[in-house]
N, C-alpha and C positions, 0 to 999 in steps of 0.2 A: 837942426835936426839931423840925428843921425840916420842915412842910407843905408837901406836894406837890401837895396838894387843890385846886380853883379855886371861888371863891365860886358862886353860883346867879348873882348879876349876868354873871360873867365869863361865863358858862357859855354862857348866852342870847347874849351878845354874839359869842362864839365861834360858837354858830350860823348868828346871822345873817352874818357873818362867810363861814363855809362856803355858804353858800346864794347867797349876791354870789361867790364864788369858781365855784359852778360855773357860774351864768351865764354869767358871764365866759368860761369857759372855752369852752361850747357856744356861743358866739355867736361867739367867735375863730377854733374848731376845727372846730366841729360834731360832731354826735352822731359823724359816721361815724368822725373819730381817735379819738373815746371806744373806740367800741365797735369796732375795726377795727384790726389791726396785720400787716402781712405783709414778709419781711425778703428781700431776695434769698437764692440760693443760696449756698450757703459754699464754699469750700474745701474744710475739712473735711467738710462732707457728699459733695462729689466725691471725696474720699481712702477714703470710707467704700465706698460705691458700687463703687470698683476693687477692694477687699478683697472686696464679697460676690463680685465675679464672678473672683478669682483660687485659685489652688492653689497648693500647695507641695509638689513632689514627686509629682504627681498624684492630691493629695487635695484635697479642699475646705475653704477654709477655716472655721470658726465664725464663725456671724452675728457684725455686733459690738456687736451689745446683748446679744448673749447675755449670762447671770445673771453677775458676778463670780466666781464659782467654776467655773462651764464654762470661761471663760478662763484661769483659773489652772493647771486641768488640763491646758491645750490646750498652754500656753505649755511651764509645766513638762514635759511629754514631750518637748522638742525640744531638739536639741542644739542647742549655742553659736553653731555654725554657722549652723543653720538660722533661728536667732533672729536672726542678722544681716543672712540673706537678707530677712527680712521689714524690719527697719528700715531697707535701702537702697533695697528696692522699694517701702515703703507706710509711709514717718518721718512722717506725718500722722495717719493712723489708730490706728499705734501707740503715738506720743503721746498719743493721748487717748483710749486704751482702756482703762477700768475692769476693773480683775482683772489685766492686764499686769503683770509683774515692774517697781517704780519705776525701779531704774537702768534697766529696758530703755526705759523710757518718755522717762529722760531721755536716754539716747541718740539717740533719734528726734526728740524735740522740738529736739535739739542741729542735728542734720539738716533738718529742717523750718525750723528758724529762719535756718538758711546758705541754703536753697533762696531763702525770702520774700525775702533780705536781697539776692538775686541779683537778685528781681523785680525790687526798686525800685532797684536799681542800674543797672537799662537803664531803668526808670523817668524816672529823673533826668537822663538824657540825653534824652529820647524828645522830640521837636520838635514833637509836636502837644498836648503838655501846657503848659497857659500858666503864667507864672513862681509863679504859688499852687502849683500842683499838682508843678512840679520843688522847691518847697520843701520840700511835704509830703511827697512819695517821700524824699527827703533826709532827712528829719526820722527817719521811718521804719526806713529804711537803717541809720541810725546806732542805733536802740532797739533791733531785733533785734539788732546787732552786739556791743551789751551784754550781754545777756543770753544770746548762745554763747560766753560765756567758762566755761571751765572750773571754776571753781568754784561755778558757778549750776546749780539742780536745778528744771529747768522741769517740773512735773506734768502741763499742759494748756499748749496755744498754737494758737489759731485766729486767721490774721491778717485773714479776713473785715473790710471795713468798717473800725468805730475799735480791731478787736480783742479779743481775750481771751487771758487767761494766767494760769496760776498757779505759785506757788514756793514748795519745800521750804528750809525751814530746821532743818537737824536731818538726824538719821537716822532716816527714817521706819519702817524695816524695824524697829530695835530697841528703837523708842521707848515707854516706859511707860506713854505720857502722849500726846495730841495735842490741840492747840491750831487751830483756821482762824476767820482773819480775813477777813470778808463786808462788804467796803467797801460804802460808797452811790453818790449821783448824780457824776455825769462821770469813773469810770473806766474807763479803756480801756489799751490796749499803751503809750501816748506820757507819761503821765501816771501808771503804775505804779510809776514810782520817781522821787521827787524829789530835786535837790539844796535847794533850798529848802523849808523848809515840808516837809523829809521824814517826819515824822510823821504828816501828813495823807494820805500815800500808802501806797498797798498792802505796798510792800518797807519800808517807816522801821517802818509798824508790825507787821510780821512781826518783824522784827529787833530791835525795839524789847520787843517780848513774849519771843520768844526768850532773849536778853538777860537779862530779868528773873525769865524762870522757872528759871534757870540758877543764878540768882545769889540765888533763894529758896529752892532746894533743889537744889545741888549734885549729889548720890546720884540726882536721878531723871531716870532719861534722857526725855528730853522732845524733841517736833518741831513744828516751826508751818507753817501752810500757808497763803502770803498767798492768797486764793481769789478772783481776779478772773475765773473764767472764768465769768461771766453776763452778757451784756447791760446794762450799766445806763443806767438813765435819763441823757439829758443835757438838764443843766438842770432849772430847776424849773417844766418847764410839764407837761402832761398827762400824759407816763409818770408824773412822780414822783408825781404824785397820784393816780394808780392803781395797780392791783396788776399789768397787764400784764407789765412787766418782772419782776416778781417772782414771781409765777406758774411761765413758763419757768425763772427761776433759781433756783425752789424745787427745779423737776423734775431740774437738773443738780445742783446740791447734794446732794439725796439719792445719785443716781447717783452721784457722787465718794465720800460716806462709805462704802456699799455695798462699792466695789472697794478700800479701804486696807484694807493687809496686817494683820495681824496682829488681836490681839482686845483691846488696849489702850485705856480713856476717852475719850472726843473732847469736848473743849469747844469750843462754838463762842461767839466774840463777833464781833456783827454792829451794826454801826457806821452811823446815819444811816437810807437805805431799805436798807441792808443787813440792820436787823432788819423791816422786811416782808420782804424773802427767807426769813428766819428765822422765820417770824412764819406765814410760808403753809406752809413746811416743817414745820413742828412735828411737823404729826399724823403724817405718816409717815418720821420719823427712825429711824433704826436704832436698836437698845436699848443700845449702846456709847456714845451720847452722852449723856453723864449732867448737860451742863451748858450752858444759853444765858446769856449774859451782851451785854446789849443796852446801848447807849451814845449819847445825842443821839436818840433814837429817836421818830420822827413817828406811831409805834405799829405795831401788830405782826398787823391785821388781826384783831382779837378784844377783847371787851371785859375779858377778864378773862386769869389763866393756866390756870382750868380750862376756857376757850373754846379752848383753842389745842389742845386733847385731846394731850398730850404726858407721858412719865413723867417728862422731864427738869427737873430745878431751873431756875427762870429766877430771872436777876438783871438789877436794872437799875439803872441810873446818870444823872445829868444835871449838868452845871455849871450853877452859876447864873448865868455870863451867858451861855448857852449860846442864842442867837435860836429855837431848833426849840420853845424851849417855847412862844412864839406862835404858833404854827401850832394852828389849831383841831382838835382830837384829836376828829375824829368820821367817821363815812359817813353821806355823802348823796349817792343817784344814782350811786353807784360809788369817787365821789370824795372823800379822805380813808380814813384809815388806821385808825381806829376806838380805843378809850381810850388814857392818857396810862400807861405803864407804870412811870410811877415814884409813880403815883398809889397810895393805898392803898387803895382800891377794887379795882384790879385785881391784886394779891395776889404781886406778885413780891418779889424779897429786895431792898431798896432798899441801894446801897453807896455811901460818898462816893468824891466824882471832885473832892476840893479840889486846886487850884492846876493844874486842866486847862485854865483859860483858853478857853472860848469852845467852838465845834461841832466843831473840829477835832484840839481837844490833848488827846485821852482815853489817846495811846497814847504820850506822851511822857517821858521821866526825871524822875524825882522829884514824882510825879504819881499820886494817893491811886489812880487809878482804874488806871493799869499797875501799881501793885502789890497795887491789889484782884486785878487779873485774874490774874498771875502765883500767886498764892494758890491762887485757884481753880483752873487750869489744874494746880498740881502736891499740888492736892488738901487742901489746910492751912487747910481750912474754919472753925475754929474761931479763925484771925488773922484774916480781914476785917475790915475797916472798915465800919464800917454807916454810912450817911448819918445823920447828927445825933447824938444820944448812947443813943436807943434800940438795943437790942444785938439787934433783932428779926432782921435780915437772919442772924444765926449761929444762930436757933433750931434746937434739933434737932441739935446738933452738940456735943452735952456730952462727947463719948467721943472718940474715936478723930479725927486729922485726917485719914484717907484715906475718901477714898468707900466 
């Protein structure tokens, strides 16, 4: 079996490198950049504020951050006409409201995307913008137009800054098993979907996983969410080396999970920095999350699976050519993300990623990693391929293949 453990000499070298990275980052950005991060007001927040001050037929609306159960009861009490009025009046709020019916969220986000596209269309011709500004507005306008296609099921959307978005593949209301793909750095609304290297982008990852799950278990009703509804780090700077973005992302991820319809098991697939988000979120995951699978992980903000504080099974994989293996697996002064999830001491179930080809190929068809993800997502745990020849990753699944 291939060993993922490092030699003592390599650990010393990585520790020295980590310290060097700390001092370089502090010298170039200062403690303030590491310790503090403030974002501008979001259009989504403005929409939620309008909702808070709104009413329907003379009655106050429930708090937008009320529990998903409270919001489910509220929307269930409305007529279709009343729901439609809320979608027209507060599309961005309804489209991002955990607990609102998913079909209503799709409708609301299509309207919100149309409005955002119109804003960008006006900016394209705004004489106050530079040529770069015009090009950026045109790019966003085209991206928003793609997302409004009738076949797209947009579960969340915020046009603020680089943008946030989540999309569903399959029928979320009727799914027997749900999978959530959490991507890593440089994920935003513009590269949410790519034509080239499509399996490195959230839409390509989600569609590929959905197709693989249907092939692995045609009788299992599955749904996949490509979840880029957090502000991911841009590039490999301070944000990527700390948990600042992951802390907020973890809160948003757990809120989304608690708002999902039904009670079917949920599996998380966390790529690169997305595994930091999942690691931070792990302790507070709802009980229906049965599995966390990380690929190309820089760490999960923990020294071991037990340190994550989760009931979910934890799986890990890394391609032999993935550059992430050269990242120092430790945390020093807030920089770094802890132990290597594929190391023996971490305690994850280490699965094969043969043919994945580097850091962004884990969801490409024909790879062991995608096949394994699909098997985990459909509950066929006994068929998962472990890394190497040791079947340790399948330990405890001698009986039924179901969760």
